[in-house]
TORPA-449967 format. One line per field, with one value per residue: residue number from 0; residue in one letter; x, y, z of N, C-alpha, C in turn. Coordinates in Angstrom, 3 decimals. Layout:
// residues N
nr	c(NUM,...)
rest	c(A,...)
n.px	c(X,...)
n.py	c(Y,...)
n.pz	c(Z,...)
ca.px	c(X,...)
ca.py	c(Y,...)
ca.pz	c(Z,...)
c.px	c(X,...)
c.py	c(Y,...)
c.pz	c(Z,...)
***
This chain:
// residues 267
nr	c(0,1,2,3,4,5,6,7,8,9,10,11,12,13,14,15,16,17,18,19,20,21,22,23,24,25,26,27,28,29,30,31,32,33,34,35,36,37,38,39,40,41,42,43,44,45,46,47,48,49,50,51,52,53,54,55,56,57,58,59,60,61,62,63,64,65,66,67,68,69,70,71,72,73,74,75,76,77,78,79,80,81,82,83,84,85,86,87,88,89,90,91,92,93,94,95,96,97,98,99,100,101,102,103,104,105,106,107,108,109,110,111,112,113,114,115,116,117,118,119,120,121,122,123,124,125,126,127,128,129,130,131,132,133,134,135,136,137,138,139,140,141,142,143,144,145,146,147,148,149,150,151,152,153,154,155,156,157,158,159,160,161,162,163,164,165,166,167,168,169,170,171,172,173,174,175,176,177,178,179,180,181,182,183,184,185,186,187,188,189,190,191,192,193,194,195,196,197,198,199,200,201,202,203,204,205,206,207,208,209,210,211,212,213,214,215,216,217,218,219,220,221,222,223,224,225,226,227,228,229,230,231,232,233,234,235,236,237,238,239,240,241,242,243,244,245,246,247,248,249,250,251,252,253,254,255,256,257,258,259,260,261,262,263,264,265,266)
rest	c(M,A,R,F,Q,H,T,V,T,L,V,P,V,P,R,R,L,L,E,S,C,L,G,M,L,H,D,L,A,E,G,T,E,A,D,G,A,A,L,R,L,P,D,G,R,P,L,T,G,L,V,L,T,E,G,R,H,L,R,P,G,A,R,Y,R,A,T,G,G,A,D,G,R,P,E,T,E,P,T,V,T,V,F,A,W,D,R,R,R,E,T,A,L,E,V,V,T,Q,D,D,D,P,A,R,P,A,R,L,A,C,V,L,G,V,R,S,A,D,R,P,R,E,A,W,V,E,A,T,V,R,T,G,A,G,K,G,A,K,Y,L,G,G,T,G,R,L,R,L,D,L,G,R,W,W,A,S,A,A,G,H,G,R,R,S,S,A,A,P,V,R,G,T,V,T,H,A,L,A,R,A,T,V,T,A,V,P,R,P,A,P,D,G,R,W,R,V,T,V,K,A,R,V,R,G,R,S,F,A,R,P,L,L,P,V,A,M,A,V,A,G,G,R,A,H,R,A,F,A,E,A,L,D,G,A,A,A,Q,W,N,A,Q,V,P,G,L,V,R,K,E,V,E,Q,L,R,A,E,L,S,G,H,L,C,V,P,S,H,G)
n.px	c(-33.756,-31.887,-30.636,-28.053,-26.529,-24.047,-22.139,-19.167,-16.873,-13.444,-10.492,-7.389,-4.898,-1.486,0.141,2.808,3.059,1.529,3.056,5.478,4.675,3.880,6.355,7.680,6.262,6.883,9.679,9.777,8.526,10.239,12.505,12.084,12.727,12.391,12.304,12.059,8.732,8.368,8.606,10.856,11.658,13.775,15.495,15.742,13.706,10.967,8.199,4.939,1.780,1.636,2.429,4.476,3.177,3.330,5.239,7.832,9.166,7.632,7.499,5.661,2.828,3.499,2.192,0.542,-0.494,-2.633,-2.485,-4.039,-6.742,-9.727,-11.745,-10.432,-10.732,-9.392,-10.490,-11.419,-9.304,-7.455,-5.981,-3.165,-2.134,0.494,0.191,1.592,4.800,6.561,8.109,8.590,6.874,4.304,2.345,0.462,-1.884,-3.785,-6.308,-7.921,-10.725,-12.341,-15.167,-16.017,-18.267,-20.855,-23.532,-23.508,-21.786,-19.195,-17.309,-14.864,-13.059,-10.470,-8.711,-5.958,-4.218,-1.450,-0.079,3.193,4.812,6.953,6.575,3.640,0.816,-1.687,-4.279,-6.117,-9.011,-10.533,-13.270,-14.904,-17.753,-19.023,-21.674,-23.362,-25.067,-26.406,-29.443,-30.181,-27.833,-26.561,-27.860,-26.932,-24.465,-21.869,-20.001,-17.383,-15.657,-13.100,-11.347,-8.616,-7.285,-4.394,-2.832,-4.732,-6.499,-5.134,-4.638,-7.231,-8.095,-6.560,-7.632,-6.839,-7.655,-9.753,-13.211,-14.692,-13.308,-12.565,-13.751,-11.624,-11.967,-13.533,-16.007,-17.684,-20.463,-21.773,-24.622,-26.814,-29.341,-29.055,-27.050,-24.555,-22.961,-20.271,-18.852,-16.276,-15.270,-12.852,-12.678,-11.086,-11.687,-12.497,-11.064,-8.893,-9.358,-10.683,-13.422,-15.519,-17.388,-19.709,-21.178,-23.767,-25.202,-27.865,-28.983,-31.580,-31.500,-32.180,-35.222,-35.667,-35.431,-37.764,-38.883,-37.396,-37.930,-40.460,-39.845,-38.201,-40.025,-41.614,-39.861,-37.812,-36.959,-36.070,-34.010,-32.186,-31.541,-30.319,-28.092,-26.713,-26.289,-24.643,-22.308,-21.674,-21.129,-18.853,-17.116,-16.889,-15.494,-13.089,-12.168,-11.743,-9.645,-7.563,-6.078,-4.293,-2.613,-1.453,0.133,2.274,5.659,7.090,8.941,8.194,5.673,6.508,7.959,5.905,4.246,5.984,6.346,3.747,3.430,5.032,3.911,2.761,-0.089,-3.135,-5.705)
n.py	c(32.390,32.483,34.736,35.374,37.055,37.906,39.278,38.791,39.154,38.752,37.536,38.719,37.207,37.494,38.092,37.382,35.368,33.265,32.774,31.996,29.692,28.010,27.690,26.398,23.982,22.834,22.611,20.810,18.525,18.026,17.401,14.880,11.368,8.477,5.207,2.488,1.691,3.136,6.327,8.896,11.551,14.528,14.333,11.669,10.339,8.066,8.604,8.406,6.962,7.397,5.990,5.260,4.101,3.922,4.912,7.531,9.244,12.294,12.957,13.713,11.658,10.041,8.097,7.918,6.264,6.817,5.586,3.849,4.702,6.226,4.338,2.057,0.653,-0.392,0.489,3.025,4.622,7.447,8.184,9.792,11.587,12.841,15.452,17.623,18.991,21.506,24.006,26.539,26.842,25.199,23.410,20.570,18.420,15.425,14.217,11.358,9.826,6.867,4.888,1.652,0.323,-1.848,-1.144,1.611,3.021,5.381,8.165,10.580,12.995,15.250,17.988,19.928,22.892,25.129,27.960,28.597,28.228,29.481,32.189,32.744,33.000,32.153,30.024,26.955,24.805,21.809,19.700,16.536,14.650,11.445,9.337,6.348,4.178,3.267,4.531,6.807,7.847,10.180,12.223,12.251,13.290,15.632,18.511,20.797,23.901,26.139,29.156,31.204,34.313,35.381,37.761,39.705,39.340,40.231,42.862,43.882,43.439,45.265,47.567,48.552,47.568,48.001,48.586,47.754,45.748,42.267,39.687,38.362,35.767,33.122,30.791,27.672,25.523,22.545,20.666,18.006,19.137,21.833,24.824,26.731,29.858,31.438,34.218,36.020,38.860,40.750,43.533,46.225,46.420,48.864,48.191,46.794,44.203,41.770,42.463,40.440,39.951,37.734,36.424,34.647,32.999,31.103,28.799,26.869,23.579,21.332,19.571,20.957,23.634,25.391,25.110,26.351,29.210,28.972,27.503,29.358,31.395,30.209,29.291,31.135,32.993,31.342,30.038,32.137,32.822,30.441,30.425,32.725,31.953,29.710,30.881,32.614,30.752,29.464,31.646,32.159,29.901,30.245,32.685,31.842,30.034,30.948,33.224,32.068,30.563,32.526,33.879,32.246,31.324,30.395,28.304,27.111,26.142,24.324,22.484,21.495,20.303,18.372,16.783,15.822,14.278,12.176,10.812,7.773,6.086,5.443,3.260)
n.pz	c(-7.782,-4.746,-2.325,0.020,2.786,5.134,7.830,9.621,12.392,12.668,14.336,13.227,11.068,10.746,7.650,7.339,9.204,8.136,5.815,6.987,8.335,6.219,4.946,7.047,7.232,4.767,5.065,7.192,6.102,3.921,5.262,6.210,5.856,3.806,4.808,3.403,3.708,5.979,7.648,8.692,10.937,10.709,12.939,13.315,14.637,14.429,12.308,13.193,12.260,9.516,6.423,3.583,0.620,-2.120,-4.961,-5.032,-2.268,-1.577,-4.244,-7.263,-7.512,-5.398,-2.775,0.315,3.326,5.979,9.281,12.037,12.415,13.816,14.261,13.713,11.350,8.313,5.857,6.288,6.759,5.827,2.600,1.174,-1.576,-3.525,-5.673,-6.694,-5.897,-5.315,-3.971,-4.940,-6.994,-7.146,-4.790,-4.177,-2.753,-2.528,-0.491,0.437,1.775,2.341,2.797,2.764,3.560,2.847,3.259,3.524,1.512,0.963,-0.225,0.127,-1.456,-1.335,-2.478,-1.746,-2.264,-2.924,-4.439,-4.981,-2.274,-1.058,-1.620,-1.158,-3.258,-4.025,-2.830,-2.663,-2.391,-3.240,-3.261,-3.370,-2.886,-2.674,-2.225,-1.419,-3.792,-7.024,-8.641,-7.153,-6.201,-7.098,-5.852,-3.313,-3.002,-3.968,-5.200,-4.311,-4.569,-3.719,-3.806,-2.885,-3.190,-2.104,-1.995,-2.722,-0.628,1.758,1.026,0.791,3.424,4.747,3.904,1.485,-0.915,-3.823,-3.647,-5.745,-6.905,-7.689,-5.498,-2.951,-2.067,-3.572,-4.401,-5.247,-4.795,-5.775,-6.395,-7.348,-7.416,-6.887,-7.109,-5.651,-5.363,-3.776,-2.085,-0.330,1.426,3.076,5.351,7.096,10.575,13.136,15.470,14.554,13.805,11.425,9.366,7.835,5.019,3.850,1.014,-0.624,-3.390,-4.514,-6.832,-8.229,-9.682,-12.385,-11.836,-9.530,-9.948,-10.456,-7.959,-5.995,-5.572,-4.348,-2.056,-0.746,-0.277,1.619,3.648,3.815,5.778,7.904,6.587,6.084,8.722,9.547,7.886,8.821,11.497,11.189,10.143,12.252,14.251,13.182,13.151,15.881,16.769,15.342,16.476,19.042,18.883,17.186,18.313,20.237,18.593,16.995,18.791,19.192,18.432,15.272,15.413,17.786,17.108,15.196,16.772,18.398,16.485,15.433,17.709,18.036,15.733,16.327,18.381,19.585,18.262,19.969,20.429)
ca.px	c(-32.451,-31.899,-29.426,-27.758,-25.376,-23.828,-20.793,-18.604,-15.623,-12.454,-9.132,-6.561,-3.674,-0.476,0.555,4.143,2.909,1.115,4.192,6.453,4.145,3.968,7.758,8.023,5.679,7.694,10.975,9.582,8.268,11.424,13.533,11.805,13.313,11.645,13.052,11.029,7.436,8.399,9.128,11.574,11.892,15.203,16.289,15.777,12.525,10.003,6.941,3.866,0.490,1.685,3.406,4.557,2.704,3.527,6.006,9.000,8.793,7.429,7.472,4.311,2.423,3.743,0.945,0.742,-1.705,-2.684,-2.789,-4.566,-7.978,-10.481,-12.506,-9.553,-11.033,-8.492,-11.142,-11.725,-8.068,-7.235,-4.778,-2.691,-1.379,1.158,-0.050,2.698,5.606,7.595,7.790,8.675,5.801,2.997,2.231,-0.929,-2.069,-5.149,-6.611,-9.132,-11.262,-13.352,-15.802,-16.546,-19.401,-21.843,-24.803,-23.353,-20.500,-18.987,-15.955,-14.586,-11.758,-10.223,-7.423,-5.517,-3.069,-0.963,0.831,4.417,4.862,7.949,5.903,2.294,-0.053,-3.045,-4.534,-7.411,-9.512,-11.561,-13.764,-15.959,-18.367,-19.850,-22.291,-24.387,-24.959,-27.692,-29.981,-30.263,-26.527,-26.154,-28.499,-26.326,-23.105,-21.713,-18.639,-17.161,-14.378,-12.865,-10.041,-8.254,-6.213,-3.792,-2.460,-5.951,-7.108,-4.498,-4.840,-8.586,-8.187,-5.894,-8.351,-6.189,-8.293,-10.912,-14.456,-15.252,-12.462,-13.081,-13.615,-10.445,-12.404,-14.644,-16.214,-18.942,-20.905,-22.688,-25.385,-27.681,-30.555,-28.784,-25.680,-24.347,-21.702,-19.965,-17.722,-15.966,-14.432,-12.529,-12.406,-10.557,-12.562,-11.815,-10.161,-7.804,-9.776,-11.244,-14.873,-15.612,-18.749,-19.882,-22.390,-24.045,-26.335,-28.255,-29.892,-32.058,-31.106,-33.052,-36.627,-35.762,-35.313,-38.973,-39.308,-36.609,-38.656,-41.536,-39.226,-37.726,-41.197,-42.138,-38.871,-36.676,-36.462,-35.299,-32.785,-31.264,-31.053,-29.394,-26.867,-26.021,-25.861,-23.504,-21.127,-21.350,-20.500,-17.497,-16.322,-16.614,-14.409,-11.876,-11.723,-11.320,-8.444,-6.497,-5.149,-3.236,-1.662,-0.746,1.115,3.395,6.703,7.020,9.724,7.382,4.676,7.215,8.266,4.659,3.802,6.895,6.023,2.464,3.623,5.788,3.194,2.116,-1.559,-3.774,-7.106)
ca.py	c(32.463,32.964,35.475,35.439,37.889,38.061,39.764,38.349,39.814,37.716,37.867,38.636,36.404,38.233,37.395,36.804,34.120,32.247,32.443,31.255,28.355,27.216,27.326,25.426,22.688,22.279,22.215,19.612,17.394,17.744,16.848,13.477,10.375,7.234,3.976,1.566,2.349,3.974,7.687,9.386,12.982,14.843,13.910,10.211,9.755,7.543,9.322,7.425,7.297,7.614,5.144,5.407,2.861,3.900,6.012,8.055,10.189,13.704,13.172,13.538,10.259,9.361,7.876,7.580,5.821,7.107,4.387,4.127,5.474,6.269,3.105,0.921,-0.051,0.071,1.147,4.414,5.359,8.277,8.099,11.104,11.484,14.077,15.869,18.518,19.392,22.444,25.134,27.793,26.911,24.717,22.220,20.115,17.092,14.902,13.377,10.580,8.956,6.011,3.889,0.626,-0.353,-2.115,-0.468,3.061,3.361,6.831,8.565,12.011,13.337,16.665,18.460,21.181,23.368,26.493,28.348,29.187,28.243,30.457,33.488,32.273,33.935,31.626,28.726,26.441,23.525,21.208,18.508,15.774,13.653,10.444,8.497,5.441,3.573,3.158,5.703,7.980,8.203,11.544,13.173,12.116,13.811,16.917,19.007,22.149,24.501,27.421,29.727,32.378,35.153,35.842,39.159,40.513,39.232,41.125,44.237,44.256,43.457,46.482,48.717,49.068,47.071,48.729,47.875,47.211,44.664,40.923,39.180,37.507,34.381,32.760,29.351,27.110,24.230,22.023,19.465,17.673,19.950,23.244,25.304,27.942,30.582,32.093,35.142,36.593,40.062,41.339,44.960,46.468,46.923,49.910,47.624,46.061,42.876,41.691,42.327,39.649,39.836,36.532,36.432,33.398,32.965,29.710,28.561,25.509,22.858,20.233,19.803,21.815,25.053,26.180,24.926,27.169,30.409,28.575,27.147,30.576,32.129,29.531,29.127,32.013,33.561,30.313,29.778,33.234,32.691,29.305,30.886,33.622,31.207,28.865,31.743,33.089,29.647,29.289,32.788,31.987,28.917,30.910,33.684,31.155,29.230,31.617,34.050,31.251,30.181,33.722,34.294,31.308,31.420,29.318,27.165,26.428,25.370,23.198,21.500,20.858,19.434,17.223,15.908,15.176,13.278,11.039,10.188,6.552,6.104,4.537,3.103)
ca.pz	c(-7.112,-3.366,-1.965,1.452,3.116,6.571,8.145,10.899,12.761,12.945,14.745,12.016,11.018,9.967,6.433,7.533,9.956,7.176,4.959,7.791,8.620,4.993,4.793,8.079,6.870,3.685,5.620,8.005,5.212,3.107,6.132,6.508,4.959,3.688,5.039,2.951,3.874,7.175,7.501,9.866,11.018,10.555,14.094,13.362,15.260,13.451,12.185,13.352,11.686,8.073,5.747,2.131,-0.001,-3.574,-5.510,-4.334,-1.223,-1.939,-5.690,-7.792,-7.576,-4.118,-2.037,1.726,4.011,7.414,10.058,13.370,12.366,15.064,14.465,13.470,10.107,7.252,4.738,6.613,6.981,4.640,1.785,0.728,-2.824,-3.924,-7.050,-7.055,-4.748,-5.733,-3.097,-5.673,-7.985,-6.702,-3.955,-4.162,-2.172,-2.488,0.669,0.145,2.813,1.718,3.657,1.878,4.184,1.789,3.530,3.386,0.867,0.854,-0.602,0.158,-2.038,-1.103,-2.986,-1.153,-3.018,-2.756,-5.504,-4.466,-0.819,-0.629,-1.690,-1.501,-3.965,-4.149,-2.205,-3.093,-1.897,-4.082,-2.579,-4.027,-2.002,-3.333,-1.202,-1.886,-5.114,-7.687,-9.321,-6.282,-5.649,-7.447,-4.946,-1.986,-3.035,-4.625,-5.302,-3.822,-4.942,-3.054,-4.153,-2.098,-3.713,-0.851,-2.099,-2.720,0.707,2.729,0.588,1.163,4.885,5.205,3.383,0.278,-2.132,-4.333,-3.347,-6.985,-7.406,-7.466,-4.132,-2.826,-1.866,-4.452,-4.373,-5.740,-4.277,-6.789,-6.082,-8.477,-7.386,-6.621,-7.247,-4.866,-5.521,-2.503,-2.068,0.980,1.301,4.378,5.481,8.439,11.626,13.908,16.483,13.907,13.364,10.075,9.182,6.604,4.495,3.037,0.206,-1.330,-4.305,-4.731,-7.950,-8.356,-10.891,-12.773,-11.491,-8.345,-10.323,-10.156,-6.573,-5.074,-5.122,-3.440,-0.777,-0.092,0.195,2.804,4.719,3.570,7.036,8.624,5.828,6.342,10.104,9.601,7.227,9.746,12.687,10.819,10.047,13.601,14.964,12.659,13.605,17.308,16.888,14.849,17.452,20.263,18.680,16.449,19.106,20.836,17.554,16.524,19.800,19.232,17.418,14.291,15.897,18.794,16.366,14.562,17.817,18.812,15.406,15.377,18.833,17.778,14.690,16.856,19.485,19.121,18.284,20.928,20.037)
c.px	c(-32.623,-30.569,-29.296,-26.545,-25.279,-22.379,-20.384,-17.292,-14.644,-11.157,-8.232,-5.374,-2.652,-0.031,1.909,4.067,2.482,2.288,5.224,5.976,4.184,5.408,8.176,7.488,6.461,9.053,10.855,9.377,9.513,12.577,13.292,12.449,12.465,12.594,12.111,9.695,7.438,9.020,9.783,11.758,13.388,16.069,16.310,14.564,11.556,8.718,5.822,2.605,0.481,2.770,3.332,4.174,2.990,4.362,7.196,8.582,8.787,7.561,6.023,3.982,2.685,2.435,1.267,-0.591,-1.591,-3.102,-3.343,-5.788,-8.759,-11.231,-11.682,-9.819,-10.168,-9.199,-11.493,-10.473,-7.725,-5.972,-4.448,-1.829,-0.784,0.859,1.091,3.448,6.793,7.314,7.897,7.544,4.461,3.145,0.762,-0.981,-3.539,-5.287,-7.936,-9.483,-12.403,-13.857,-16.494,-17.650,-20.479,-23.152,-24.711,-22.011,-20.373,-17.527,-15.849,-13.175,-11.576,-8.812,-7.123,-4.268,-2.691,0.012,1.970,4.391,5.891,7.387,4.454,1.412,-1.499,-3.126,-5.916,-7.718,-10.590,-11.982,-14.888,-16.453,-19.229,-20.366,-23.327,-24.113,-26.352,-28.170,-29.969,-28.937,-26.168,-26.781,-27.887,-24.902,-23.065,-20.252,-18.571,-15.781,-14.268,-11.460,-9.834,-7.068,-5.583,-3.405,-3.673,-6.613,-6.480,-4.603,-6.226,-8.738,-7.533,-6.586,-7.768,-6.884,-9.487,-12.175,-15.069,-14.452,-13.059,-12.834,-12.395,-10.774,-13.627,-14.777,-17.553,-19.206,-21.981,-23.297,-26.293,-28.889,-30.300,-27.313,-25.564,-22.997,-21.497,-18.785,-17.511,-14.987,-14.146,-12.343,-11.886,-11.639,-11.803,-10.817,-9.037,-8.175,-10.313,-12.768,-15.081,-17.073,-18.815,-21.220,-22.540,-25.272,-26.617,-29.262,-30.321,-31.589,-32.118,-34.488,-36.792,-35.735,-36.593,-39.422,-38.576,-37.334,-39.778,-40.967,-38.757,-38.894,-41.729,-41.146,-37.667,-36.089,-35.609,-33.984,-31.755,-30.707,-30.053,-28.054,-26.056,-25.499,-24.669,-22.222,-20.712,-20.660,-19.075,-16.589,-15.962,-15.482,-13.080,-11.327,-11.281,-9.964,-7.276,-5.569,-4.006,-2.186,-0.819,0.352,2.354,4.399,6.617,7.796,8.970,6.304,5.302,7.494,7.006,4.149,4.674,6.595,4.736,2.628,4.336,5.083,2.498,0.614,-2.046,-5.223,-7.530)
c.py	c(33.034,33.629,35.538,36.350,38.021,38.475,39.285,39.098,38.761,38.307,37.728,37.698,37.175,37.422,36.722,35.490,32.998,31.812,31.623,29.838,27.463,26.775,26.273,24.037,22.030,21.815,20.907,18.384,17.009,17.215,15.402,12.583,9.122,6.064,2.835,2.286,3.319,5.332,8.112,10.894,13.261,14.397,12.398,9.570,9.239,8.351,8.296,7.911,7.515,6.745,5.391,4.078,2.776,5.106,6.413,9.205,11.626,13.990,13.041,12.068,9.492,9.264,7.380,7.126,6.179,5.844,4.785,5.007,5.344,4.975,1.868,0.175,0.487,0.856,2.604,5.228,6.147,7.893,9.510,10.882,12.837,14.346,16.752,18.882,20.218,23.740,26.474,27.935,26.476,23.476,21.835,18.676,16.701,13.985,12.678,9.716,8.163,5.004,2.884,-0.205,-0.583,-1.369,1.034,3.413,4.864,7.101,10.086,12.235,14.843,17.015,19.817,21.640,24.794,26.779,29.159,29.297,29.241,31.874,33.231,33.362,33.467,30.279,28.257,25.101,23.067,19.898,17.865,14.704,12.733,9.499,7.607,4.902,3.504,4.481,6.946,8.476,9.655,12.589,13.150,12.648,15.157,17.299,20.429,22.628,25.867,27.894,31.020,33.073,35.839,37.315,40.073,40.480,40.242,42.587,44.723,44.361,44.700,47.746,49.287,48.627,47.921,47.912,47.254,46.029,43.306,40.477,38.269,36.039,34.139,31.249,28.955,25.788,23.727,20.713,19.192,18.602,21.435,23.551,26.632,28.547,31.424,33.038,35.632,37.736,40.609,42.849,45.200,46.985,47.982,49.379,46.792,44.664,42.934,41.646,41.685,39.491,38.662,36.633,35.092,33.575,31.508,29.643,27.104,24.897,21.747,20.562,20.681,23.301,25.841,26.076,25.839,28.444,30.088,28.255,28.384,31.403,31.525,29.552,30.027,32.606,32.583,30.031,30.877,33.172,31.552,29.672,31.762,32.867,30.311,29.686,32.263,31.985,29.403,30.418,32.655,30.983,29.512,31.844,33.058,30.480,29.996,32.459,33.265,30.838,31.366,34.130,33.400,31.601,30.210,28.088,26.396,25.589,24.147,22.103,20.760,19.895,18.194,16.247,15.154,14.040,12.030,10.342,8.935,6.652,5.109,4.410,1.665)
c.pz	c(-5.705,-3.065,-0.447,1.650,4.624,6.796,9.527,11.139,13.251,13.470,13.527,12.189,10.189,8.750,6.617,8.313,9.025,6.316,5.729,8.068,7.388,4.745,5.791,7.732,5.738,4.206,6.400,7.122,4.422,3.941,6.496,5.460,4.962,3.849,4.700,3.007,5.041,6.881,8.805,9.777,10.916,11.719,14.276,13.990,14.199,13.472,12.222,12.658,10.192,7.468,4.247,1.490,-1.487,-3.987,-4.661,-3.424,-1.745,-3.435,-6.174,-7.999,-6.302,-3.353,-0.635,2.305,5.481,8.141,11.407,13.344,13.643,15.323,14.136,12.187,8.985,6.156,5.031,6.859,5.714,3.880,1.298,-0.513,-3.175,-5.395,-7.550,-5.789,-5.242,-4.989,-3.805,-6.696,-7.392,-5.840,-3.912,-3.668,-2.261,-1.281,0.398,1.346,2.207,2.726,2.744,2.517,3.118,1.999,3.306,2.746,0.697,0.520,-0.598,-0.370,-1.930,-1.587,-2.363,-1.883,-2.666,-3.884,-4.906,-2.950,-0.299,-0.615,-2.102,-2.114,-3.991,-3.448,-2.643,-2.435,-2.866,-3.440,-3.381,-3.065,-2.841,-2.261,-1.853,-3.269,-5.720,-8.246,-8.445,-5.773,-5.930,-6.539,-3.545,-1.937,-3.718,-4.690,-4.759,-4.225,-4.281,-3.389,-3.387,-2.749,-2.505,-0.895,-2.004,-1.336,1.664,2.318,0.991,2.681,5.477,4.706,2.124,-1.005,-2.541,-4.085,-4.593,-7.528,-7.038,-6.031,-4.039,-2.583,-2.736,-4.457,-4.962,-5.028,-5.227,-6.340,-7.272,-8.551,-7.179,-6.847,-6.503,-5.211,-4.272,-2.702,-0.642,0.784,2.699,4.276,6.897,9.386,12.427,14.933,15.884,13.456,11.933,10.157,7.810,6.213,3.532,2.311,-0.500,-2.204,-4.645,-5.868,-7.951,-9.671,-11.149,-12.361,-10.253,-8.696,-10.019,-8.709,-5.603,-4.658,-4.144,-2.060,-0.031,0.433,1.490,3.959,4.554,4.839,7.813,7.910,6.077,7.762,10.221,8.978,8.180,10.963,12.382,10.740,11.421,14.411,14.514,13.123,15.083,17.534,16.447,15.929,18.770,20.096,18.064,17.324,19.737,19.825,17.112,17.501,19.815,18.126,16.485,14.772,16.977,18.126,15.716,15.595,18.252,17.746,15.310,16.503,18.615,16.749,15.201,18.012,18.981,19.231,19.305,20.516,20.163)
***
């Protein structure tokens, strides 16, 4: 087994902002109306880039197709399926992107969910990647799951959580040859930011199990540096983009999002 650990410092996001944004997104979606396959915002403007292809709008089973992909090929345009839509209980959406290129078939399915958008308690992401075909296909894909306990996150970020309590972020990444478990725990930094410690444990699977210790003995230093550099890069992007979002009012974010949804695609 290989172990990794690295700590990054992040600009914090107020919990009330997350709750307000989740409520705003639900209000915006619930204010849209389906006119056949077309969708319209509450002010009557047509929503571009998304059409209803199956089911009833915002009901479980409703399916939408994004239009105007970057390369213009219908097979790469994502589809969105509503698994659950109840702001007091659970909201869950599946986003699927599939490339049917015979030479490089690939499918990415990602489920995003939140429990109680009105008073969010938990959020999660589950992703499955399938690439290629034939006997070697299982080595070209994998699955990932990540769960965030929101109450435990903000308690820990404020210094109220017990250090012995379960990590607020827990996830797994599974491949045919390896399985990684990941945790993240925030603590308050002296300047008010979050100091987030990320830990990962990697175990080999199948015939790769006995090879992992050998690989770590040979390239363990490079692997640890790559792990730290990846987290540092993600933290740098977060710290560059989040402050601008935090300074905005929710209504401003709503107006910007509504305007973006109504901008015709060009490609």
